[in-house]
C-alpha positions in Angstrom: -69.2 -54.2 -60.0 -68.1 -53.1 -56.8 -64.9 -50.8 -56.7 -63.2 -50.7 -53.5 -61.0 -47.8 -53.6 -58.7 -48.8 -51.1 -58.2 -52.2 -52.4 -54.3 -51.6 -53.5 -53.4 -51.3 -49.6 -53.8 -54.7 -49.1 -52.1 -55.4 -52.5 -49.2 -55.0 -54.5 -47.6 -54.7 -57.9 -44.3 -56.5 -57.6 -41.7 -55.0 -59.2 -38.9 -58.1 -59.6 -36.1 -58.1 -57.9 -34.0 -60.0 -60.3 -30.6 -59.2 -61.5 -30.7 -56.5 -64.2 -29.8 -52.9 -65.0 -32.3 -51.0 -65.8 -31.3 -49.9 -69.9 -33.6 -47.0 -70.4 -32.2 -43.7 -70.0 -34.4 -40.3 -70.4 -33.6 -36.7 -70.9 -35.0 -34.1 -68.5 -34.5 -30.9 -68.3 -32.2 -30.0 -65.3 -34.9 -27.6 -63.5 -37.4 -30.8 -63.3 -34.8 -32.8 -60.9 -32.3 -31.7 -57.9 -29.0 -32.5 -56.9 -28.8 -35.0 -54.2 -28.0 -33.4 -50.4 -25.6 -36.8 -50.5 -22.6 -37.9 -52.6 -22.3 -41.0 -50.6 -24.7 -44.2 -49.5 -23.5 -46.3 -46.9 -24.9 -49.7 -47.1 -24.0 -52.9 -44.7 -23.1 -56.6 -45.6 -25.2 -59.4 -43.9 -22.7 -59.3 -41.0 -22.8 -55.5 -40.7 -19.7 -54.8 -42.6 -20.1 -50.8 -43.6 -19.6 -50.7 -47.8 -20.1 -47.3 -49.4 -21.0 -46.3 -53.1 -20.2 -42.6 -53.7 -20.2 -39.9 -56.8 -16.7 -38.0 -56.3 -15.8 -35.6 -59.0 -16.3 -37.3 -62.6 -16.1 -40.7 -60.8 -18.4 -43.4 -59.6 -17.0 -45.7 -56.9 -17.3 -48.3 -54.1 -15.5 -48.7 -50.8 -15.3 -51.3 -48.7 -13.3 -53.5 -46.7 -15.6 -56.9 -47.1 -16.2 -56.3 -50.8 -14.7 -58.9 -53.8 -15.8 -58.7 -57.2 -17.4 -55.6 -57.9 -18.8 -53.8 -61.3 -20.7 -50.4 -61.9 -22.3 -49.4 -64.9 -24.7 -46.6 -66.4 -27.6 -47.3 -68.5 -27.9 -45.0 -71.8 -30.4 -43.6 -74.2 -32.2 -46.1 -76.7 -32.0 -49.1 -74.0 -28.2 -49.8 -74.0 -25.7 -50.1 -71.2 -22.9 -47.2 -72.5 -20.5 -47.8 -69.6 -19.3 -50.8 -67.4 -16.1 -50.8 -65.2 -15.1 -53.7 -63.1 -12.6 -54.1 -60.4 -11.6 -56.2 -57.0 -12.5 -54.9 -53.8 -12.8 -50.8 -53.2 -12.3 -49.3 -56.8 -13.6 -46.5 -58.6 -13.7 -45.2 -62.3 -14.4 -42.2 -64.5 -18.2 -42.2 -65.6 -18.1 -38.5 -66.5 -16.8 -39.2 -69.9 -19.9 -41.5 -70.7 -22.3 -39.1 -69.6 -24.4 -35.5 -71.2 -25.0 -32.8 -69.2 -29.1 -32.4 -68.4 -29.6 -36.5 -68.8 -30.6 -38.7 -66.1 -29.1 -42.5 -66.0 -29.6 -45.7 -64.0 -26.4 -46.5 -62.1 -25.9 -50.1 -60.8 -23.7 -51.1 -58.3 -23.0 -55.0 -57.9 -20.6 -56.7 -55.3 -19.9 -59.5 -53.9 -19.1 -60.2 -50.2 -18.7 -64.3 -49.3 -21.4 -66.0 -51.2 -24.0 -62.8 -51.3 -24.0 -60.6 -54.3 -25.9 -57.7 -54.1 -27.1 -55.5 -56.8 -27.9 -51.9 -56.5 -29.9 -50.9 -60.0 -32.2 -48.1 -59.0 -29.7 -45.2 -58.3 -30.4 -42.2 -60.5 -27.2 -39.9 -61.9 -26.6 -37.1 -64.0 -23.7 -35.2 -64.8 -23.4 -31.1 -64.0 -21.8 -28.6 -65.8 -18.8 -28.7 -64.3 -18.3 -32.6 -65.4 -18.8 -34.1 -61.9 -21.1 -36.9 -61.7 -24.2 -36.3 -59.1 -26.5 -38.5 -57.4 -29.9 -37.1 -58.3 -32.4 -36.6 -55.4 -34.8 -38.9 -54.7 -38.4 -36.9 -55.5 -39.5 -38.4 -52.2 -36.7 -38.1 -50.0 -37.3 -35.1 -48.0 -40.9 -36.5 -47.4 -39.5 -40.1 -46.4 -37.1 -38.3 -43.7 -40.1 -36.5 -42.0 -42.0 -39.7 -42.0 -39.5 -41.4 -40.7 -39.0 -39.0 -37.8 -41.3 -41.4 -35.8 -38.7 -43.8 -35.5 -37.2 -43.1 -32.3 -34.4 -44.5 -30.6 -35.5 -43.9 -26.8 -35.6 -46.6 -24.9 -39.3 -46.6 -24.6 -39.9 -46.2 -28.1 -37.6 -49.1 -28.7 -39.6 -50.9 -26.2 -42.8 -50.1 -28.0 -41.4 -51.9 -31.3 -40.7 -55.4 -29.3 -44.9 -55.3 -28.0 -47.3 -57.2 -30.1 -49.8 -55.4 -32.4 -52.9 -57.2 -34.2 -51.2 -59.4 -36.6 -48.1 -59.0 -35.3 -48.2 -61.7 -32.4 -44.7 -61.8 -31.4 -46.1 -63.1 -28.2 -47.5 -66.2 -29.2 -46.0 -69.7 -28.2 -45.6 -70.1 -32.0 -44.1 -67.4 -33.3 -41.4 -67.6 -30.1 -40.7 -70.8 -31.0 -39.8 -70.3 -34.9 -37.8 -67.4 -34.2 -35.8 -69.4 -31.6 -35.1 -72.0 -34.1 -34.5 -69.7 -36.7 -32.0 -67.3 -35.0 -30.8 -70.8 -33.1 -26.6 -70.2 -32.9 -26.5 -66.5 -34.0 -24.7 -64.4 -31.9 -25.6 -60.8 -32.7 -28.4 -58.9 -34.3 -27.0 -59.1 -37.7 -27.3 -62.6 -37.9 -30.9 -62.9 -36.2 -31.8 -60.2 -38.8 -30.4 -62.1 -41.6 -31.9 -65.8 -40.6 -35.2 -64.4 -40.4 -35.2 -62.4 -43.9 -33.8 -65.2 -45.4 -36.5 -67.5 -44.2 -39.3 -65.0 -45.3 -37.4 -64.7 -48.7 -37.0 -68.3 -49.4 -39.8 -70.2 -47.6 -42.6 -68.0 -48.4 -44.5 -67.7 -52.0 -45.7 -64.1 -53.1 -49.7 -64.8 -53.4 -51.5 -64.1 -56.3 -54.6 -65.7 -55.9 -54.9 -63.3 -53.0 -55.0 -60.1 -55.4 -57.6 -61.4 -57.3 -59.9 -63.5 -55.1 -62.8 -61.2 -53.6 -64.6 -63.9 -52.5 -62.9 -64.4 -48.9 -60.9 -62.7 -46.1 -57.0 -63.8 -46.0 -55.1 -63.8 -42.8 -52.3 -61.6 -42.3 -51.0 -62.4 -39.0 -47.6 -63.8 -38.3 -48.7 -67.3 -36.9 -51.4 -68.1 -39.7 -48.4 -67.3 -42.3 -45.7 -69.1 -40.6 -48.1 -72.2 -41.0 -49.5 -71.4 -44.7 -46.3 -69.7 -46.0 -47.9 -67.9 -48.6 -48.7 -63.8 -48.1 -48.8 -60.5 -50.4 -46.6 -57.5 -49.4 -48.5 -56.6 -45.7 -48.2 -60.6 -44.7 -44.6 -61.1 -45.2 -43.8 -58.0 -43.7 -46.3 -58.7 -40.5 -44.0 -62.0 -40.2 -41.0 -60.1 -40.3 -41.6 -57.7 -37.8 -43.4 -60.3 -35.2 -40.2 -62.7 -36.0 -37.7 -59.8 -35.3 -39.8 -58.5 -32.0 -39.9 -62.5 -30.7 -35.8 -62.7 -30.9 -35.7 -59.1 -29.3 -35.1 -56.7 -32.3 -37.3 -53.6 -32.6 -38.9 -53.5 -35.5 -42.0 -52.2 -37.6 -44.3 -52.3 -40.8 -44.2 -49.5 -43.1 -46.9 -48.7 -45.6 -46.3 -46.6 -48.3 -46.1 -46.5 -52.2 -43.5 -48.7 -54.3 -42.3 -47.9 -57.8 -39.2 -47.7 -60.0 -37.1 -44.5 -59.7 -37.9 -42.9 -63.1 -41.4 -43.6 -62.3 -40.8 -41.6 -59.4 -39.1 -38.7 -61.1 -41.1 -38.4 -63.9 -44.8 -38.6 -61.4 -45.8 -34.7 -61.3 -48.3 -36.2 -58.3 -45.7 -38.5 -56.2 -45.2 -35.9 -53.3 -48.6 -35.4 -53.0 -49.9 -38.9 -53.2 -50.8 -41.1 -49.9 -52.5 -44.0 -51.5 -50.4 -46.9 -50.3 -49.9 -49.6 -52.5 -47.4 -51.5 -50.7 -45.9 -52.7 -47.6 -42.2 -53.4 -45.9 -40.5 -53.1 -42.7 -38.0 -51.4 -40.7 -35.5 -53.1 -38.0 -33.3 -51.6 -35.1 -29.8 -52.9 -35.3 -26.4 -51.4 -33.5 -28.4 -48.0 -33.3 -29.6 -47.2 -36.4 -32.8 -48.3 -38.2 -32.9 -49.8 -42.0 -35.7 -50.8 -44.4 -36.2 -54.3 -45.4 -38.8 -55.2 -48.4 -38.7 -59.0 -48.2 -41.5 -58.8 -51.1 -39.2 -57.4 -53.6 -36.8 -60.2 -52.6 -38.7 -63.2 -52.9 -38.6 -64.8 -56.0 -41.4 -67.5 -55.3 -44.9 -67.4 -56.3 -48.3 -68.8 -55.5 -50.5 -68.4 -58.6 -53.7 -69.7 -59.4 -57.6 -69.3 -59.1 -58.2 -70.3 -55.6 -57.1 -70.1 -51.9 -56.9 -74.0 -51.7 -55.8 -75.0 -55.7 -53.1 -72.6 -56.3 -49.6 -73.9 -57.7 -46.1 -73.0 -56.0 -43.7 -71.8 -58.4 -40.0 -71.7 -57.4 -38.1 -68.9 -58.1 -34.5 -67.4 -56.3 -34.5 -65.3 -53.6 -32.0 -62.1 -53.2 -30.5 -59.6 -50.7 -31.2 -56.1 -52.9 -33.5 -54.7 -50.7 -32.2 -56.0 -47.4 -30.7 -53.3 -44.9 -31.6 -50.5 -46.9 -30.4 -46.8 -46.1 -33.0 -44.0 -46.1 -31.0 -42.6 -49.6 -31.7 -45.8 -51.7 -35.0 -46.5 -50.3 -36.4 -43.0 -50.8 -35.6 -44.0 -54.5 -38.5 -46.8 -55.0 -40.4 -46.6 -52.2 -42.2 -43.5 -50.5 -43.2 -44.0 -46.3 -47.0 -42.8 -45.4 -46.6 -44.4 -42.6 -44.4 -46.3 -40.3 -46.6 -48.3 -38.1 -45.2 -47.6 -34.8 -48.0 -47.1 -31.8 -46.7 -43.7 -30.4 -47.6 -40.6 -32.6 -45.8 -37.7 -33.9 -47.1 -34.6 -31.5 -49.4 -32.4 -34.3 -52.1 -30.0 -34.4 -54.0 -29.4 -37.2 -57.5 -28.4 -38.4 -59.8 -31.5 -39.5 -63.0 -29.7 -41.1 -63.8 -26.4 -41.7 -65.1 -25.7 -38.0 -62.8 -28.4 -36.2 -59.1 -29.3 -35.4 -57.1 -32.3 -34.0 -54.2 -33.1 -32.2 -51.9 -36.1 -31.9 -50.0 -36.7 -28.3 -47.1 -38.7 -28.0 -48.8 -41.7 -26.6 -50.8 -42.3 -29.9 -54.0 -40.0 -28.6 -55.9 -37.8 -31.4 -58.3 -35.7 -29.4 -60.9 -34.5 -31.9 -62.6 -31.0 -31.0 -65.0 -28.4 -32.6 -68.1 -28.8 -34.3 -69.6 -30.2 -38.0 -67.9 -32.7 -40.5 -64.6 -33.8 -39.5 -62.0 -35.1 -42.1 -58.4 -36.0 -41.6 -56.1 -35.0 -44.2 -54.3 -37.7 -45.9 -52.0 -40.1 -44.7 -52.7 -38.9 -41.1 -53.2 -42.3 -39.4 -50.6 -42.6 -37.0 -52.8 -42.8 -33.5 -53.9 -46.0 -31.9 -56.7 -44.1 -29.8 -59.6 -41.7 -30.9 -61.0 -39.1 -28.0 -63.6 -36.7 -28.9 -63.0 -33.7 -26.4 -65.6 -32.8 -24.4 -68.4 -29.9 -25.3 -67.5 -30.7 -29.2 -70.6 -30.7 -31.3 -69.1 -33.2 -34.4 -72.2 -33.9 -36.5 -70.7 -36.2 -39.5 -67.8 -38.9 -39.6 -66.4 -37.8 -43.3 -65.6 -39.4 -46.7 -62.6 -41.5 -45.7 -62.0 -39.5 -42.6 -60.2 -42.6 -41.0 -59.5 -44.8 -43.6 -56.7 -47.3 -43.1 -56.1 -46.3 -39.1 -54.7 -49.8 -38.8 -54.1 -49.3 -34.9 -57.4 -48.1 -33.7 -58.9 -51.3 -31.6 -62.3 -49.6 -30.4 -64.3 -46.5 -30.9 -66.8 -44.5 -28.7 -68.8 -41.7 -31.5 -70.1 -39.2 -29.2 -74.0 -38.5 -29.2 -73.7 -35.7 -31.7 -72.9 -37.7 -34.5 -75.8 -38.3 -37.3 -73.9 -39.4 -40.3 -70.9 -42.0 -41.2 -70.0 -40.8 -45.2 -68.7 -43.1 -47.5 -65.2 -45.1 -46.3 -65.1 -43.3 -42.6 -63.8 -46.6 -41.2 -62.5 -48.1 -44.4 -59.7 -50.7 -43.7 -59.7 -50.3 -40.1 -58.0 -53.6 -39.9 -57.5 -53.4 -36.1 -61.0 -52.2 -34.9 -62.8 -54.4 -33.1 -65.8 -52.5 -31.6 -67.5 -49.1 -32.2 -70.0 -47.7 -30.6 -72.8 -46.0 -32.7 -75.0 -43.3 -31.1 -78.6 -43.3 -30.9 -79.8 -40.4 -33.1 -77.1 -41.8 -35.9 -79.2 -41.9 -39.4 -76.9 -42.4 -42.2 -74.0 -45.4 -42.4 -72.3 -44.8 -46.2 -71.1 -47.0 -48.8 -67.9 -49.2 -47.7 -67.8 -47.4 -43.8 -66.7 -50.5 -42.2 -65.5 -52.2 -45.1 -62.7 -54.5 -44.8 -62.8 -54.0 -41.0 -61.9 -57.7 -40.1 -61.4 -57.8 -36.5 -64.7 -55.9 -36.1 -66.7 -58.5 -33.8 -69.7 -56.4 -32.5 -72.1 -53.8 -33.9 -75.5 -52.3 -32.6 -76.5 -50.5 -35.5 -79.6 -48.0 -33.4 -83.4 -47.6 -34.0 -82.7 -44.2 -35.6 -80.5 -45.2 -38.5 -82.6 -45.1 -41.8 -80.0 -46.0 -44.5 -77.6 -48.3 -44.7 -75.7 -47.8 -47.9 -73.7 -50.5 -50.5 -71.2 -53.2 -48.7 -71.3 -51.1 -45.7 -70.2 -53.9 -43.6 -68.8 -56.0 -46.3 -65.3 -58.3 -46.0 -66.0 -58.0 -42.2 -66.1 -62.3 -41.3 -66.0 -61.9 -38.0 -69.2 -59.8 -37.1 -72.4 -60.1 -35.1 -74.5 -57.4 -35.9 -77.8 -56.1 -34.8 -79.9 -54.2 -37.0 -83.4 -52.6 -36.6 -86.5 -54.9 -37.8 -86.6 -54.5 -41.5 -83.3 -53.1 -42.0 -81.8 -54.2 -45.2 -77.9 -54.7 -45.0 -77.9 -55.7 -48.7 -75.8 -58.7 -47.7 -76.8 -60.5 -50.9 -74.2 -58.2 -52.6 -71.3 -58.8 -50.2 -68.4 -60.2 -51.1 -68.1 -62.0 -47.7 -70.7 -61.4 -45.5 -71.0 -61.0 -41.6 -70.8 -63.9 -39.6 -74.2 -63.1 -37.9 -76.8 -60.8 -38.7 -79.5 -59.9 -36.1 -82.9 -58.2 -36.8 -84.5 -57.1 -33.6 -88.3 -58.0 -33.1 -87.8 -60.3 -35.7 
């Protein structure tokens, strides 16, 4: 059976965002975690009001003029909540007395603002040797801060985050009309984002059918999904971002890893892992970027056997992953790529004799010779250029995997091999030039390039491996006479195969 190495990029294991207090605590050696560099985390209500949760000495607290009923609890060993304190409005309480030094606990902060209740239950706390309650530092916090460095706030960068991209078709009249209808009567961006998020989490269902269905390619563009209202994480995020942009709010999709805070803390590889399994979004409001995960706040489900015969199951929606600050997001989300069209200026090695350089405008220039392999996680560019005088012969395995922003590629005439998965899941890729002299195309090299429209395979190619062009439903491909594409084993065949000379 075919195994698709990057299928998890298009799906996610949904962690229920229901109102619960995680009740398992675990003892860890003090040197296996760090104290957080912050003692407070600032949240916003749907109207933009500030709410702060904090650790101060022996106490945990909630502060905010808009807060009504509030509750703080910590979960202890053996699956029991060991302490719970309630108050009205801002309050704090001594939790140190219930905690053991050297043990990490879940802390849950729940409060009401107006008719909305918020629950932040993924926070890890511990007690230090002096008896002070401390936030545990999320293992991916520093990594996330670095990756979000591309979320700039200059006018040019914000303007880029208002423009259409593939599947973020914010300039389409139907998307614009929908955004106008959703935000009618809104007086500021806080209200607009709230209405858009509510539309996604209440009107859409998470598509469990799509996770299992390998017989068709699902559309993740906003126009298609607003009409169907069934999607996985990437589609929900694309639609949220497209509606925000159509409403004049800069926004972008984020790809990364989702999990529970204890999974992150106990993982020995989370700091190195850059294989995304989830997508969410960011939006810019009143001078700051905030994070949103509509998938984890959407309780509706679409389940069944096929695209057409699935069953809609109503669930509850929440605002627990709405307007999140970086500190809290980092307990459960690792950011592998904030999907912006500009790039972070970088220069590094991409092979034994090759280097790459990414410019501010999102162009990657590759120089040198031999085989190229971009480091995992390097995909923040929209154009590929091969430097004049270079002698690149092989596009290495998974070299450009999940480079969502590239739309066309001209390979240099020196390239003779494209290895397995080299362009896998390049969802925006519409055209690629394959040079005469190319001999080998590896397995799944262009799998899931669902926008790919035309490929001319030169006569010099002697091998096209399994599933090289699988899941490319729009593709018209021209191959040499007698070339076997192996399409009978494809899950989704190209639109048309032209065998030259036959």
